[in-house]
SEBAMI-741153 format. One record per residue (C-alpha): residue in one letter; x, y, z. Coordinates in Angstrom, 2 decimals. Layout:
<pts>
(pt "A",(X,Y,Z)) ...
</pts>
This chain:
<pts>
(pt "M",(-13.68,50.80,-41.13)) (pt "T",(-15.06,47.36,-40.28)) (pt "H",(-14.35,45.19,-37.25)) (pt "R",(-14.18,41.46,-36.60)) (pt "F",(-15.57,39.92,-33.41)) (pt "L",(-16.16,36.30,-32.38)) (pt "G",(-15.13,35.30,-35.89)) (pt "L",(-17.85,37.54,-37.39)) (pt "D",(-17.32,40.34,-39.87)) (pt "L",(-19.33,43.26,-38.49)) (pt "S",(-21.04,45.86,-40.66)) (pt "E",(-19.45,49.25,-41.19)) (pt "G",(-19.92,51.47,-38.15)) (pt "V",(-20.66,48.52,-35.83)) (pt "K",(-18.02,47.92,-33.17)) (pt "P",(-17.47,44.83,-30.98)) (pt "R",(-18.93,46.68,-27.99)) (pt "H",(-22.15,47.22,-29.95)) (pt "F",(-22.44,43.50,-30.66)) (pt "M",(-21.62,42.57,-27.04)) (pt "A",(-24.34,44.92,-25.83)) (pt "Y",(-26.76,43.42,-28.32)) (pt "L",(-26.04,39.88,-27.08)) (pt "F",(-26.75,40.90,-23.47)) (pt "V",(-30.02,42.51,-24.52)) (pt "V",(-30.92,39.33,-26.46)) (pt "L",(-30.36,37.31,-23.28)) (pt "I",(-32.85,39.46,-21.35)) (pt "S",(-35.30,39.70,-24.28)) (pt "S",(-35.39,35.92,-24.57)) (pt "A",(-35.94,35.57,-20.84)) (pt "Y",(-38.88,37.96,-21.00)) (pt "A",(-40.38,36.11,-23.97)) (pt "G",(-40.77,32.92,-21.94)) (pt "A",(-41.22,34.26,-18.40)) (pt "L",(-45.00,34.76,-18.23)) (pt "A",(-45.71,31.18,-19.29)) (pt "I",(-43.87,30.02,-16.16)) (pt "L",(-44.68,32.80,-13.67)) (pt "Q",(-48.35,33.47,-14.47)) (pt "P",(-49.85,30.17,-13.18)) (pt "G",(-48.64,30.88,-9.65)) (pt "L",(-50.04,34.41,-9.77)) (pt "L",(-53.45,33.18,-10.94)) (pt "Q",(-53.54,30.78,-8.01)) (pt "V",(-52.58,33.46,-5.49)) (pt "I",(-55.13,36.05,-6.62)) (pt "G",(-57.89,33.46,-6.29)) (pt "V",(-58.79,32.60,-9.86)) (pt "P",(-60.78,29.31,-9.73)) (pt "Q",(-58.78,26.41,-11.11)) (pt "E",(-61.44,25.56,-13.67)) (pt "E",(-61.15,29.09,-15.10)) (pt "Q",(-57.36,29.35,-15.16)) (pt "G",(-56.97,27.59,-18.50)) (pt "Q",(-59.55,29.83,-20.16)) (pt "I",(-57.96,33.00,-18.75)) (pt "T",(-54.50,31.86,-19.78)) (pt "G",(-55.78,31.30,-23.32)) (pt "L",(-57.52,34.69,-23.35)) (pt "L",(-54.39,36.54,-22.25)) (pt "G",(-52.24,34.64,-24.74)) (pt "A",(-54.63,35.35,-27.61)) (pt "L",(-54.72,39.04,-26.65)) (pt "Q",(-50.94,39.20,-26.77)) (pt "E",(-50.74,37.50,-30.17)) (pt "A",(-53.38,39.89,-31.56)) (pt "I",(-51.24,42.84,-30.47)) (pt "F",(-48.19,41.18,-32.03)) (pt "L",(-49.98,40.85,-35.37)) (pt "V",(-50.52,44.60,-35.56)) (pt "M",(-47.57,46.07,-33.73)) (pt "M",(-44.69,44.04,-35.17)) (pt "V",(-45.27,45.59,-38.58)) (pt "L",(-45.63,49.09,-37.13)) (pt "Y",(-42.49,48.72,-35.02)) (pt "G",(-40.61,47.57,-38.10)) (pt "L",(-41.80,50.59,-40.07)) (pt "W",(-40.87,52.94,-37.23)) (pt "A",(-37.47,51.32,-36.85)) (pt "D",(-36.71,52.09,-40.50)) (pt "R",(-37.57,55.74,-39.89)) (pt "F",(-36.33,56.40,-36.36)) (pt "G",(-33.67,53.75,-35.73)) (pt "R",(-33.48,50.30,-34.16)) (pt "R",(-32.07,51.48,-30.84)) (pt "R",(-35.03,53.73,-30.04)) (pt "I",(-37.60,51.04,-30.78)) (pt "Y",(-35.62,48.42,-28.84)) (pt "L",(-35.42,50.80,-25.86)) (pt "L",(-39.17,51.45,-26.07)) (pt "G",(-39.83,47.72,-26.00)) (pt "L",(-37.56,47.15,-23.02)) (pt "V",(-39.09,50.03,-21.07)) (pt "L",(-42.68,48.86,-21.67)) (pt "T",(-41.84,45.23,-20.89)) (pt "S",(-40.02,46.14,-17.69)) (pt "I",(-42.93,48.31,-16.51)) (pt "G",(-45.45,45.65,-17.47)) (pt "F",(-43.68,42.91,-15.54)) (pt "T",(-43.24,45.12,-12.47)) (pt "L",(-46.97,45.88,-12.44)) (pt "Y",(-48.07,42.34,-13.29)) (pt "G",(-47.33,40.95,-9.85)) (pt "S",(-49.60,43.55,-8.22)) (pt "A",(-52.67,42.49,-10.23)) (pt "E",(-55.66,41.62,-8.08)) (pt "N",(-58.30,40.86,-10.70)) (pt "L",(-58.79,39.95,-14.35)) (pt "T",(-59.19,43.57,-15.47)) (pt "Q",(-55.79,44.48,-14.07)) (pt "L",(-54.23,41.34,-15.55)) (pt "I",(-55.52,42.30,-18.99)) (pt "G",(-54.28,45.88,-18.64)) (pt "Y",(-50.80,44.83,-17.56)) (pt "R",(-50.63,42.09,-20.18)) (pt "V",(-51.37,44.69,-22.86)) (pt "I",(-48.36,46.72,-21.68)) (pt "V",(-46.16,43.61,-21.75)) (pt "A",(-47.43,42.67,-25.20)) (pt "F",(-46.68,46.09,-26.69)) (pt "G",(-43.19,45.94,-25.21)) (pt "T",(-42.46,42.36,-26.19)) (pt "A",(-43.57,42.95,-29.78)) (pt "A",(-40.97,45.72,-30.09)) (pt "M",(-38.25,43.63,-28.45)) (pt "L",(-38.76,40.57,-30.60)) (pt "T",(-38.97,42.57,-33.83)) (pt "M",(-35.74,44.44,-33.05)) (pt "M",(-33.98,41.30,-31.86)) (pt "V",(-34.16,39.92,-35.41)) (pt "T",(-33.64,43.27,-37.16)) (pt "V",(-30.52,44.32,-35.26)) (pt "V",(-28.60,41.11,-35.90)) (pt "A",(-29.37,41.52,-39.61)) (pt "D",(-27.90,45.03,-39.45)) (pt "Y",(-24.82,44.24,-37.40)) (pt "A",(-23.27,41.40,-39.44)) (pt "Q",(-21.93,41.43,-42.97)) (pt "D",(-23.59,38.90,-45.23)) (pt "N",(-20.71,36.42,-45.21)) (pt "S",(-21.15,36.19,-41.41)) (pt "R",(-24.94,36.47,-41.26)) (pt "G",(-25.58,32.81,-40.55)) (pt "R",(-23.03,32.58,-37.74)) (pt "A",(-24.27,35.86,-36.25)) (pt "N",(-27.78,34.42,-36.09)) (pt "G",(-26.32,31.25,-34.61)) (pt "V",(-24.64,33.21,-31.80)) (pt "Q",(-27.89,35.09,-31.28)) (pt "G",(-29.76,31.77,-31.11)) (pt "L",(-27.26,30.52,-28.53)) (pt "L",(-27.83,33.55,-26.28)) (pt "A",(-31.60,33.29,-26.78)) (pt "T",(-31.43,29.65,-25.69)) (pt "L",(-29.40,30.57,-22.61)) (pt "G",(-31.98,33.24,-21.83)) (pt "A",(-34.60,30.50,-21.62)) (pt "F",(-32.89,29.29,-18.43)) (pt "I",(-33.75,32.53,-16.59)) (pt "P",(-37.56,32.03,-16.20)) (pt "P",(-37.16,28.73,-14.26)) (pt "I",(-34.81,30.56,-11.90)) (pt "L",(-37.41,33.29,-11.43)) (pt "A",(-40.05,30.61,-10.81)) (pt "G",(-38.13,29.47,-7.74)) (pt "L",(-38.13,32.92,-6.12)) (pt "P",(-41.70,32.97,-4.69)) (pt "Q",(-40.97,30.03,-2.41)) (pt "Q",(-37.73,31.64,-1.27)) (pt "F",(-39.55,34.87,-0.46)) (pt "V",(-42.25,32.95,1.47)) (pt "E",(-39.56,31.24,3.53)) (pt "Q",(-38.25,34.70,4.41)) (pt "G",(-41.66,35.67,5.81)) (pt "Y",(-43.42,37.17,2.80)) (pt "T",(-47.09,36.44,2.20)) (pt "Q",(-47.91,34.52,-0.97)) (pt "A",(-49.19,37.72,-2.61)) (pt "D",(-46.13,39.73,-1.57)) (pt "A",(-43.86,36.93,-2.80)) (pt "Q",(-45.47,37.14,-6.24)) (pt "Q",(-45.07,40.92,-6.27)) (pt "A",(-41.42,40.65,-5.31)) (pt "T",(-40.75,38.04,-7.99)) (pt "F",(-42.28,40.13,-10.74)) (pt "A",(-40.38,43.17,-9.43)) (pt "V",(-37.13,41.22,-9.84)) (pt "A",(-38.23,40.34,-13.38)) (pt "G",(-38.91,44.02,-14.04)) (pt "A",(-35.46,44.92,-12.71)) (pt "M",(-33.89,42.72,-15.40)) (pt "G",(-35.26,45.16,-17.90)) (pt "I",(-33.58,48.11,-16.19)) (pt "A",(-30.20,46.44,-16.66)) (pt "A",(-31.00,45.77,-20.32)) (pt "I",(-32.23,49.36,-20.83)) (pt "I",(-28.95,50.76,-19.51)) (pt "V",(-26.88,48.43,-21.69)) (pt "A",(-29.01,49.13,-24.77)) (pt "F",(-28.95,52.90,-24.25)) (pt "F",(-25.17,53.10,-23.97)) (pt "G",(-24.21,50.02,-25.96)) (pt "L",(-26.33,49.68,-29.11)) (pt "A",(-25.25,51.52,-32.24)) (pt "K",(-27.26,54.63,-33.03)) (pt "G",(-28.85,55.20,-36.41)) (pt "V",(-31.11,53.67,-39.02)) (pt "A",(-30.24,50.23,-40.38)) (pt "N",(-26.48,49.69,-40.37)) (pt "R",(-25.51,53.28,-41.11)) (pt "P",(-23.90,55.26,-38.31)) (pt "V",(-25.69,58.50,-37.50)) (pt "K",(-24.14,61.72,-38.79)) (pt "A",(-25.03,65.25,-37.85)) (pt "D",(-26.73,65.86,-41.18)) (pt "D",(-28.32,62.41,-41.45)) (pt "T",(-31.99,62.56,-42.40)) (pt "Q",(-34.67,59.91,-42.10)) (pt "P",(-36.47,58.50,-45.14)) (pt "K",(-39.02,60.97,-46.48)) (pt "E",(-41.58,58.51,-47.79)) (pt "S",(-44.84,58.16,-45.91)) (pt "M",(-45.71,55.27,-43.63)) (pt "A",(-48.28,54.12,-46.17)) (pt "T",(-45.65,54.00,-48.90)) (pt "S",(-43.24,52.13,-46.65)) (pt "F",(-46.00,49.65,-45.78)) (pt "K",(-46.81,49.17,-49.47)) (pt "H",(-43.17,48.43,-50.33)) (pt "A",(-42.80,46.06,-47.39)) (pt "T",(-45.94,44.19,-48.42)) (pt "A",(-44.73,43.94,-52.01)) (pt "A",(-41.47,42.41,-50.77)) (pt "A",(-43.30,39.10,-50.38)) (pt "K",(-43.29,38.86,-54.18)) (pt "N",(-39.60,38.03,-53.81)) (pt "P",(-39.80,34.22,-53.58)) (pt "K",(-36.95,34.04,-51.10)) (pt "I",(-38.57,36.54,-48.76)) (pt "A",(-41.85,34.63,-49.10)) (pt "L",(-39.98,31.45,-48.16)) (pt "S",(-38.48,33.21,-45.14)) (pt "Y",(-42.00,34.16,-44.00)) (pt "A",(-43.09,30.52,-44.32)) (pt "A",(-39.97,29.45,-42.41)) (pt "A",(-40.77,31.98,-39.67)) (pt "F",(-44.27,30.51,-39.43)) (pt "I",(-43.06,26.94,-38.96)) (pt "S",(-40.01,27.71,-36.83)) (pt "R",(-42.01,29.72,-34.27)) (pt "G",(-44.78,27.14,-34.41)) (pt "D",(-42.24,24.38,-33.78)) (pt "L",(-40.98,26.20,-30.69)) (pt "A",(-44.53,26.79,-29.45)) (pt "V",(-45.57,23.16,-29.86)) (pt "T",(-42.47,21.86,-28.11)) (pt "G",(-42.79,24.36,-25.27)) (pt "A",(-46.51,23.84,-24.74)) (pt "F",(-46.95,20.09,-25.14)) (pt "V",(-43.81,18.16,-24.22)) (pt "G",(-44.25,19.02,-20.54)) (pt "L",(-48.02,18.58,-20.60)) (pt "W",(-47.72,15.15,-22.21)) (pt "L",(-45.19,14.00,-19.61)) (pt "V",(-47.13,15.37,-16.62)) (pt "Q",(-50.32,13.65,-17.81)) (pt "F",(-48.51,10.40,-18.58)) (pt "G",(-46.77,10.42,-15.20)) (pt "G",(-50.05,11.00,-13.38)) (pt "N",(-52.11,8.50,-15.36)) (pt "N",(-49.59,5.69,-15.73)) (pt "M",(-46.95,6.09,-13.02)) (pt "D",(-48.97,7.44,-10.07)) (pt "M",(-46.88,10.60,-9.93)) (pt "T",(-47.96,13.93,-8.54)) (pt "P",(-47.60,16.89,-10.90)) (pt "S",(-44.56,18.14,-8.98)) (pt "Q",(-42.93,14.70,-9.18)) (pt "A",(-43.59,14.49,-12.90)) (pt "M",(-42.17,17.97,-13.42)) (pt "A",(-38.99,17.11,-11.54)) (pt "E",(-38.42,13.54,-12.73)) (pt "L",(-39.86,13.55,-16.25)) (pt "V",(-40.27,17.08,-17.59)) (pt "M",(-37.02,18.69,-16.53)) (pt "P",(-34.71,15.97,-17.97)) (pt "S",(-36.65,16.01,-21.23)) (pt "V",(-36.60,19.80,-21.47)) (pt "M",(-32.86,19.74,-20.86)) (pt "M",(-32.45,17.40,-23.82)) (pt "V",(-34.35,19.84,-26.05)) (pt "V",(-32.30,22.77,-24.75)) (pt "G",(-29.06,20.83,-25.21)) (pt "G",(-30.00,20.15,-28.80)) (pt "A",(-30.83,23.82,-29.33)) (pt "L",(-27.43,24.89,-27.99)) (pt "V",(-25.71,22.60,-30.46)) (pt "G",(-28.06,23.38,-33.34)) (pt "S",(-27.80,27.16,-33.06)) (pt "L",(-24.05,27.18,-33.69)) (pt "A",(-24.13,24.32,-36.20)) (pt "M",(-26.85,25.88,-38.36)) (pt "G",(-25.22,29.29,-38.06)) (pt "W",(-22.02,27.86,-39.50)) (pt "L",(-23.87,25.89,-42.18)) (pt "S",(-25.88,28.94,-43.25)) (pt "D",(-22.63,30.65,-44.21)) (pt "R",(-21.39,27.63,-46.18)) (pt "I",(-24.40,26.94,-48.39)) (pt "T",(-27.11,29.22,-49.74)) (pt "R",(-29.61,30.48,-47.21)) (pt "V",(-32.44,28.82,-49.16)) (pt "Q",(-30.64,25.48,-48.87)) (pt "A",(-30.13,26.06,-45.14)) (pt "V",(-33.87,26.72,-44.62)) (pt "T",(-34.68,23.64,-46.73)) (pt "A",(-32.35,21.42,-44.70)) (pt "A",(-33.75,22.70,-41.40)) (pt "A",(-37.36,22.22,-42.52)) (pt "G",(-36.60,18.70,-43.75)) (pt "L",(-34.98,17.71,-40.46)) (pt "A",(-37.85,19.21,-38.46)) (pt "G",(-40.38,17.47,-40.71)) (pt "V",(-38.81,14.07,-39.99)) (pt "I",(-38.44,14.62,-36.24)) (pt "Y",(-41.85,16.16,-35.54)) (pt "S",(-43.61,13.53,-37.67)) (pt "A",(-41.73,10.78,-35.81)) (pt "M",(-43.56,11.78,-32.61)) (pt "F",(-46.52,9.88,-34.08)) (pt "F",(-44.75,6.66,-33.09)) (pt "V",(-44.28,7.69,-29.45)) (pt "T",(-46.66,5.84,-27.14)) (pt "D",(-44.57,6.13,-23.97)) (pt "P",(-42.82,9.53,-23.76)) (pt "T",(-40.65,8.32,-20.86)) (pt "Q",(-38.76,5.74,-22.94)) (pt "S",(-35.03,6.41,-23.21)) (pt "W",(-35.02,6.64,-27.03)) (pt "V",(-37.52,9.50,-26.86)) (pt "K",(-34.91,11.65,-25.10)) (pt "G",(-32.66,11.21,-28.11)) (pt "L",(-35.54,12.24,-30.33)) (pt "L",(-36.08,15.34,-28.18)) (pt "F",(-32.40,16.25,-28.45)) (pt "V",(-32.62,16.20,-32.25)) (pt "M",(-35.91,18.11,-31.98)) (pt "G",(-33.99,20.86,-30.20)) (pt "V",(-31.46,20.88,-33.04)) (pt "A",(-34.24,21.00,-35.64)) (pt "E",(-36.34,23.76,-34.10)) (pt "I",(-33.42,26.14,-33.50)) (pt "S",(-32.03,25.36,-36.97)) (pt "A",(-35.30,26.49,-38.54)) (pt "F",(-35.21,29.58,-36.33)) (pt "V",(-31.61,30.54,-37.21)) (pt "S",(-31.79,29.77,-40.93)) (pt "S",(-35.05,31.68,-41.42)) (pt "Q",(-33.58,34.79,-39.77)) (pt "A",(-30.44,34.54,-41.87)) (pt "L",(-32.51,34.30,-45.06)) (pt "V",(-34.76,37.29,-44.35)) (pt "G",(-31.77,39.35,-43.20)) (pt "E",(-29.96,38.55,-46.44)) (pt "Q",(-32.88,39.37,-48.71)) (pt "A",(-34.35,42.46,-47.01)) (pt "P",(-32.84,45.78,-48.20)) (pt "S",(-31.30,47.61,-45.25)) (pt "H",(-33.53,50.70,-45.61)) (pt "R",(-36.70,48.54,-45.49)) (pt "R",(-35.37,45.75,-43.30)) (pt "G",(-37.32,46.72,-40.18)) (pt "A",(-40.68,46.68,-41.98)) (pt "I",(-39.97,43.40,-43.78)) (pt "I",(-38.83,41.76,-40.57)) (pt "G",(-42.01,43.11,-38.96)) (pt "F",(-44.00,41.01,-41.43)) (pt "F",(-41.60,38.16,-40.73)) (pt "G",(-42.51,38.50,-37.04)) (pt "V",(-46.22,38.50,-37.85)) (pt "A",(-45.78,35.20,-39.75)) (pt "G",(-44.07,33.80,-36.68)) (pt "A",(-46.87,35.03,-34.42)) (pt "V",(-49.43,33.24,-36.60)) (pt "G",(-47.34,30.08,-36.31)) (pt "I",(-47.29,30.40,-32.53)) (pt "F",(-51.05,30.92,-32.46)) (pt "L",(-51.68,27.84,-34.58)) (pt "G",(-49.20,25.83,-32.54)) (pt "T",(-50.75,26.70,-29.19)) (pt "A",(-54.47,27.18,-29.93)) (pt "G",(-54.83,24.68,-32.77)) (pt "G",(-52.31,22.35,-31.21)) (pt "G",(-54.22,22.39,-27.93)) (pt "T",(-57.39,21.26,-29.66)) (pt "L",(-55.53,18.47,-31.48)) (pt "F",(-53.83,17.40,-28.24)) (pt "S",(-57.17,17.08,-26.45)) (pt "K",(-59.33,15.71,-29.27)) (pt "I",(-56.92,13.40,-31.15)) (pt "G",(-53.90,12.66,-29.00)) (pt "P",(-50.68,14.07,-27.53)) (pt "S",(-48.64,13.51,-30.69)) (pt "A",(-51.12,15.29,-32.99)) (pt "P",(-49.70,18.84,-32.65)) (pt "F",(-46.22,17.54,-33.44)) (pt "V",(-47.43,15.62,-36.49)) (pt "L",(-49.26,18.71,-37.78)) (pt "F",(-46.06,20.74,-37.70)) (pt "G",(-44.13,17.83,-39.14)) (pt "I",(-46.41,18.02,-42.18)) (pt "L",(-46.09,21.81,-42.38)) (pt "N",(-42.31,21.53,-42.18)) (pt "F",(-42.36,19.12,-45.11)) (pt "V",(-44.39,21.67,-47.09)) (pt "V",(-41.68,24.28,-46.50)) (pt "F",(-39.01,21.67,-47.28)) (pt "F",(-40.47,20.96,-50.73)) (pt "W",(-41.02,24.68,-51.33)) (pt "G",(-37.38,25.41,-50.50)) (pt "W",(-36.17,22.44,-52.55)) (pt "R",(-38.00,23.67,-55.65)) (pt "L",(-36.73,27.21,-55.12)) (pt "S",(-33.14,26.03,-54.65)) (pt "R",(-33.38,24.11,-57.94)) (pt "K",(-34.44,27.28,-59.74)) (pt "S",(-31.56,29.30,-58.24)) (pt "P",(-28.95,26.71,-57.21)) (pt "E",(-25.91,28.99,-57.26)) (pt "P",(-24.83,30.63,-53.98)) (pt "Q",(-25.36,34.34,-53.61)) (pt "P",(-22.32,36.28,-54.92)) (pt "E",(-21.44,37.47,-51.45)) (pt "L",(-21.33,33.85,-50.23)) (pt "K",(-18.83,32.58,-52.78)) (pt "S",(-15.88,33.69,-50.68)) (pt "A",(-17.21,31.66,-47.76)) (pt "L",(-17.60,28.61,-49.96)) (pt "S",(-14.02,28.88,-51.15)) (pt "D",(-12.56,29.08,-47.64)) 
</pts>
């Protein structure tokens, strides 16, 4: 028996309560994914890290996390195919919650590294399962819209870290020391995970892929090495290869926007408008970020709908083309405070989430359910490489060439994926058989 929820056709054995639980867990997972970038600077200041070293330490911790992602996302995907998505998702939530709770008590770099490793292992599991579970839970004719709803909740989750960032000051006003205020804030962040763990434990569907567990159900017998070999060979499928490229650019797009829009505005406000950093954050950065987020809210649902009306390859191609135009257009921005730039940032939000949603819909469509976790693990690795290039390489371009350089780089890369998708769609222009019913609606 199958169920319908929020206009989505759910997979056999998946009930509306399972999907509701998943959406709540996505909200918390997304909040965790962006929380350290906002909370960590205050902690570094409080524990006495010299300001001239903070950038280097931030880069070191970020690189360490991405290195763990590169290894663990594939392993978590393989394990999820053998032991079930729910168990791996729970493992990720538990590790992330513990890591955040401990992070605020760090007193030196060694402890920061140790706690960041725990967070990284947990976050890698969360992010891999976040993509895998939505692929399992929706039938293919609803896959695009399911990813759109997921993208909407992930975008809403991005509002939680700024709320957490306001807690230290509130705790200080209540009489806490600066160090205790940081500890309390990270403890609150850790408590979010407890709520998600409870919901995931009781709410997510049990089993491997989209099959409900039965008493006599057995896990795949093939070895991990064999599973890894098959998952690696999946990239020979040109559509899966395109989804990996789309993961690379979509995560890189998000990283570039998140890392450099605010930095550009803070520097411009200080150098040209005599603003303090806090003034620039309040008057320039926040309105601009809200435009990006507003675009993402619109784009997640729009691309989700579109991905179920055209082929998934065409959806990825359209998203990459739009992102290519918008990110390349940042080359012409000389004053990021001009009113027309806010419109550009709104469309940038549409473009980046569209690439995110369409890439997930494509890999979910193409990956066989019994190997989906492993294939999506490689998909996650491609995204992690995109994030690394966007932040590390983009930072060098920002400093050495100019503020628009990271955006232009990813504009070019988006155009590469656009032409790749365009050629692939010409070779296989017909919709997938399971999509024809959607096209005839």
